[in-house]
N, C-alpha and C positions, 0 to 999 in steps of 0.2 A: 551449758558451761556454768555450772555452779561453783566447782572447785577445780583448780588446775595447778599442779605442781610446777614450780619455776626452777627450783634447785633442790638439793637434798634437804635444805633447811628453810625453804621459802615457798609460799603458795599464794595464789590469788583466789579469792572467792567473792561471791556477791556481798556487797556492803549493804545489808538490809537494815531497816529501822531498828531491829534488835541490837545492833552494834552502835546505837546513837551515843551511849555513854562513853564507850571506848573511843569513838571517832571524835567526839567533843573534846575529850582529854588530849587526843593526838593534836587536834587543831590548837588547843591552848598552849601545849608544849612547843609547837613549831610555828606559831602564828608569825613571828618576825621573819622567819625563813620563807614562808609561803606568801605572805602579804604583798610583796612587790609584783607578783604575777597572777594571783588568784583572788578575785573579789569575794568569793564565798568564804575564804579564810578570815576575812575581816567581818563579814556579816553574821557568821555562825558563832555566836558568843556564849551559847549555853546549850544544855542537852535538849530542851524542848525545840529550839530553833533547828538544831542539828537533826533531830528525829523527823521534824516536818520536812526538811530538805531531802533526807533519805527516803521518806515516804513518797515524795514527788517522783523520785527516780523509780521506786517500786511500782508506782502507778503507771509511769511511762513504759516500763518494761512490760507490764501487763497489757498495754495497748500496742506492743511491738515498737516502742520508741526508745528513748535514751536508756542507758544502763550504767550502773556504777559498781566497781569492784575494789576491794581492799587488797593490799599486799601485806602479808604477814611474814616476818623473818624471825625464826626461833620463837614463834608464838606471839610476837609483838606486832601490832599494827604499825607499819612504817611508811605506808604510802598508798597510792591507788591509781586507778585509771578509770576513765568513763567514756561513754559515747555521749557527748554533750548533745549532739543531735544524731538521730538514726531514722532515716526516712526510706522505707522500703519502696514506696511508690516512685520516688525519684532516684532510688538506688545510690544514695549518698549517706555518709556518716562523718561526723567530726569527732576525733579522739582527743582526749586531754589526759594529762598525767601530773603526778606530784610525788615527792619522796622526801623523807626526813634526811637531814644532812649525814647522819651516821650510817645510813644505808646506801649512800651514793657510791658509785664506782664498782658495783657488783654485777651490773647488767640486768638488774631486776626490772627496770622500766622497759628496756628494750625487749626482754623476754615476755613481759606482760602485754605490751603493745603488739608484739608479733602474734601472740595467741589470739588477741582480740581481732586483729586484722584477718588472720586465717579463718576464724569463726565467721566474721562478717562476710568475707568474700566467698569462702568455700561452702558454708552452710546456709547463709541468708541471701546470697546473690547480690551483695552490695558491689557496685562497680567503682565507686570513687570514695576513697578515705581521705579526709582533710585533716591537717594539723595546723593550728594557728598559734602564733607566738609573737611577742614583741621583739624587735630587732636586737635588743640588748640581752636577751635570754640565751646565752651561748650554749648552755647544757641542753635546752630544748631543741635548738637548731641542730646540734650535733646528733641528737637522738633521731630527729626526723630524717636526717641524711643517712644514718645507720640503717634505718628502715627502708631505704631506697626511695624516699620521697623527693619530689622535684619542687623547687620554688616556682610557684605559679606567678607570684607577684606580691606587691605591697598594697594594702588598703590603707590609704593615707588617712590619718586621724580617725580611724574607725573604732577605736577601743577607748572610750572615755572611762577613766579610772583614777580615783583619788585627785580629782580636779584637773587632770591633764588629758588631752586627747592624744593617745598613743597611736602610732602606726601599727598595723598588724600584718605580719608576713604570713602568706598562705602557702603551705606546702601540700602536695597531694600525691597519692599513689593510686593508679588505676588497676583494676582486677587483672587485666592482661599483663601488666608489668609485674604484679605480684606473682602470678602463675609462672612467669618466665624467670623469676629471680631464684637465686640459690639460698636465700634467707629462710626458706620454708623448712 
């Protein structure tokens, strides 16, 4: 899955280190929007740091671990999705997503996450897909529910970020639920 068409004018493709300059510029433009939810959006402050972060994901993918994809709309990088964790041995993966404000409301994240889940479950044999979010991230929670995920519970004060220990809601989708759903 290197490139996948999401709509007539949108696609997702591997966010490789070669895109570091473009991704660093995306982060700079949208840092205020991303920062409440995504620690990397605060930490990645220049192209070399961004390139190194993307290289870590490229290395993980080479080891059959985490993966990262960008979402392009009309040729512009507007967001992305990743498998923050991807563990074939334990048959689990955690998906994460982000999107620029001007690209919201088009179904791009739901389509991209659907494609990633289909690949992980159908082609890689992953049994459990997790989605973690803080309780205040309404858009993230809504997307998890659109994907058919179930709230497993809350990990209290499990996400230390910006000097605050946030609760983390854990949603999940099992392979059997995915196969039985009409979202495919």
